[in-house]
C-alpha positions in Angstrom: -0.1 -0.1 -0.2 1.7 3.7 -0.9 2.5 5.6 1.9 2.9 9.4 2.0 4.5 11.0 4.6 1.9 11.9 8.0 2.0 15.0 9.6 -1.0 15.6 12.2 -2.5 18.2 11.4 -3.2 16.7 7.9 -4.0 13.1 9.3 -7.1 13.1 7.7 -6.7 13.8 4.0 -3.5 11.5 4.3 -5.4 8.8 5.5 -8.0 9.6 2.2 -5.3 9.7 -0.3 -3.5 6.0 1.3 -7.0 4.8 1.0 -7.4 5.7 -2.6 -3.9 4.8 -4.2 -4.4 1.7 -2.1 -7.3 1.3 -4.6 -5.4 2.7 -7.9 -6.0 -0.4 -10.5 -10.0 0.4 -9.9 -9.6 4.2 -9.9 -7.4 5.1 -12.2 -8.8 7.7 -15.0 -11.8 6.9 -13.0 -13.0 10.3 -11.3 -16.6 9.4 -10.7 -15.4 6.4 -9.0 -12.8 8.3 -6.8 -15.8 10.9 -5.7 -17.5 8.1 -4.9 -14.9 6.5 -2.8 -14.2 9.8 -0.9 -17.9 10.4 -0.2 -17.9 6.3 1.3 -15.1 7.4 3.2 -16.3 10.1 4.5 -19.6 9.1 5.2 -17.7 7.0 7.8 -15.4 9.9 9.3 -17.4 13.0 8.8 -13.6 14.9 9.2 -13.2 15.6 5.5 -14.4 19.6 4.6 -15.1 18.7 1.2 -18.2 20.3 -0.6 -19.8 17.1 -0.3 -22.6 15.5 -2.4 -25.3 17.9 -0.6 -23.8 21.1 -1.5 -22.2 19.7 -4.7 -26.0 19.4 -6.2 -25.5 23.0 -6.6 -21.7 23.1 -8.3 -23.2 21.0 -10.6 -25.9 22.8 -11.5 -24.4 25.8 -11.8 -22.1 24.8 -14.2 -24.2 22.6 -16.5 -26.3 25.9 -16.4 -23.4 28.3 -17.4 -21.1 26.0 -19.7 -17.8 28.0 -18.6 -15.1 27.6 -20.6 -12.5 28.4 -17.7 -13.1 27.9 -14.0 -10.9 29.2 -11.2 -11.0 27.6 -7.9 -9.8 29.4 -4.6 -9.1 26.7 -2.2 -8.1 23.1 -4.0 -7.9 21.2 -0.5 -7.8 17.5 -2.1 -9.0 18.1 -5.1 -12.8 16.8 -4.7 -14.6 20.2 -6.2 -12.1 20.7 -9.2 -12.9 16.7 -10.1 -16.5 17.2 -9.6 -16.6 20.3 -11.9 -14.3 18.7 -14.6 -16.7 15.7 -14.8 -19.3 18.0 -15.7 -17.2 20.0 -18.4 -16.4 16.8 -20.3 -20.4 15.9 -20.3 -20.7 19.1 -22.1 -17.5 18.7 -24.2 -18.2 19.0 -27.8 -21.6 19.3 -27.8 -21.9 22.4 -25.8 -18.4 23.9 -25.6 -15.6 23.6 -27.4 -12.8 24.0 -24.9 -12.0 24.7 -20.8 -10.1 24.8 -18.1 -9.5 24.7 -14.6 -7.6 26.7 -12.8 -7.5 26.0 -8.7 -5.0 27.2 -6.1 -4.0 26.0 -3.0 -0.9 27.5 -0.5 -0.7 24.7 1.8 1.6 22.5 0.1 0.6 19.3 1.8 -2.9 19.8 0.6 -1.4 20.8 -3.0 0.7 17.4 -2.7 -2.4 15.6 -2.1 -5.0 17.3 -4.5 -2.0 16.7 -7.3 -2.1 12.5 -6.8 -5.3 12.3 -6.8 -6.4 14.5 -9.7 -3.5 12.6 -11.6 -5.3 9.2 -10.3 -8.2 10.9 -12.0 -6.6 11.1 -15.4 -7.6 15.2 -15.1 -3.9 16.8 -15.7 -5.4 18.1 -19.2 -8.1 19.6 -17.5 -7.3 20.6 -14.0 -3.8 23.6 -13.5 -3.2 23.2 -10.1 -1.1 26.3 -8.7 0.6 26.1 -5.8 0.7 29.3 -3.5 -1.7 32.3 -2.4 -4.3 33.7 -4.6 -2.6 37.5 -4.1 1.3 36.4 -4.9 0.6 34.4 -8.0 -2.6 34.8 -9.8 -1.5 37.4 -12.4 1.3 35.2 -13.6 -1.6 32.6 -14.2 -3.7 34.8 -16.0 -1.3 36.7 -18.0 0.4 32.9 -18.9 -3.5 31.6 -20.1 -4.2 34.8 -21.5 -7.5 34.8 -19.8 -9.6 38.2 -19.7 -12.3 37.0 -17.7 -13.3 34.7 -15.1 -16.4 32.7 -16.2 -17.0 31.2 -13.0 -14.9 31.4 -9.7 -15.7 29.0 -6.9 -14.2 30.2 -3.5 -14.0 27.8 -1.0 -10.0 28.5 0.9 -9.8 30.3 4.5 -12.9 32.3 4.7 -11.1 35.7 6.0 -9.9 35.5 2.5 -13.0 35.6 0.4 -13.4 39.4 0.6 -10.3 40.6 0.0 -9.4 37.6 -3.2 -12.5 39.1 -5.0 -11.7 42.6 -4.5 -8.1 41.4 -6.0 -10.1 39.6 -9.0 -12.4 42.5 -9.6 -9.3 44.8 -9.6 -7.7 43.0 -12.7 -11.0 42.8 -14.4 -11.4 39.5 -14.1 -15.2 39.6 -13.1 -17.7 41.2 -15.5 -20.8 40.5 -16.6 -22.3 37.2 -16.6 -19.0 36.1 -14.2 -20.2 33.9 -11.6 -19.1 33.3 -8.3 -19.9 30.4 -6.0 -19.0 30.9 -2.4 -19.1 27.9 0.1 -19.6 27.6 3.9 -21.4 30.8 3.9 -23.2 29.9 7.1 -20.4 27.3 8.5 -18.1 29.0 9.5 -19.6 31.9 7.7 -18.4 34.9 5.7 -20.4 37.7 7.0 -18.1 40.2 5.5 -18.0 38.8 2.0 -22.2 38.8 2.1 -22.4 42.5 3.3 -20.1 43.6 0.2 -21.6 41.7 -2.7 -25.0 42.7 -1.4 -24.1 46.5 -1.1 -24.8 49.6 -3.7 -21.8 51.0 -5.9 -21.9 54.1 -3.5 -21.0 52.0 -0.8 -18.4 49.8 -2.1 -16.9 53.1 -3.3 -16.6 54.2 -0.3 -15.9 50.8 1.5 -13.0 50.2 -0.7 -11.3 53.8 -0.5 -11.5 53.3 3.5 -11.0 49.7 4.1 -7.4 48.5 3.3 -7.2 45.5 1.3 -5.2 43.0 3.4 -3.8 40.5 0.8 -3.3 43.3 -2.0 -2.5 47.5 -1.0 -2.9 48.3 -4.6 -5.7 45.9 -5.9 -8.5 47.6 -4.0 -12.0 46.0 -5.6 -14.4 47.7 -8.5 -17.0 49.6 -7.0 -19.4 49.4 -10.4 -20.0 45.6 -10.5 -23.2 45.4 -9.8 -23.7 41.5 -8.5 -27.6 39.5 -7.8 -26.9 36.9 -4.9 -28.6 34.0 -4.1 -28.8 31.4 -1.0 -28.8 27.7 -1.4 -29.1 25.1 1.8 -28.1 21.7 2.3 -26.3 19.6 4.7 -22.8 19.6 5.3 -20.5 16.2 5.8 -21.4 16.4 9.3 -25.2 16.8 8.6 -25.4 20.0 9.9 -27.3 22.7 7.5 -24.9 24.8 5.6 -25.2 27.2 2.4 -23.9 28.6 -0.4 -23.9 31.8 -1.9 -24.2 32.3 -6.3 -23.6 35.1 -7.2 -23.7 36.3 -10.6 -22.5 40.1 -12.1 -25.6 41.1 -13.9 -23.5 44.7 -15.0 -20.9 46.9 -14.5 -20.6 50.3 -14.5 -17.1 50.8 -14.4 
């Protein structure tokens, strides 16, 4: 059985990785079966913080509806969500969209290593580009290297206190524009009140906020007040059975 070096703060994630690798012959290039194995594993432990099937159904619905050609994910964790998104994009390929790519960001080196191995096991390296580092430090390079002018679909699921600062960064870079969709997880547990307040406020409020409240992740990239958002909250049980929610936010206008 393959073994990955253990760190106490990553025990559960390393356990599930080794569980998957022990079934490599069965799981290789079978992303749907990999997600099922992770869900089955987590139904017994409840310790993994994946989006899971409860909230994952909303993520699948939005991908099917939007048919994005690019997806950005802040917080790769073990690769569950990026694999789920890739599965849905593959189903749409050729018939509804011609080309697509997922760009995912992870600044925890152990999670980056784990997710890289699981994505490789799924056979999805050609669709999922894993980037190591903080969003604030590397996103401009990723965007420039891939000649991306707008994010079609942004999935936000990293540290909760980075939700708003990193949204302000992608706003400032002009990556959020009309019809962009932002899908934010864990809005009730543990909750992201500053993020929810920001996306619901008027341009006048956001202009004042962005000028008076420094962006802790970038002094230069403070946000764009003229982006008009429309947000829907969907609630579902998380992996522990507690009710959590996702915020699905569509940019409906750009006054800048």
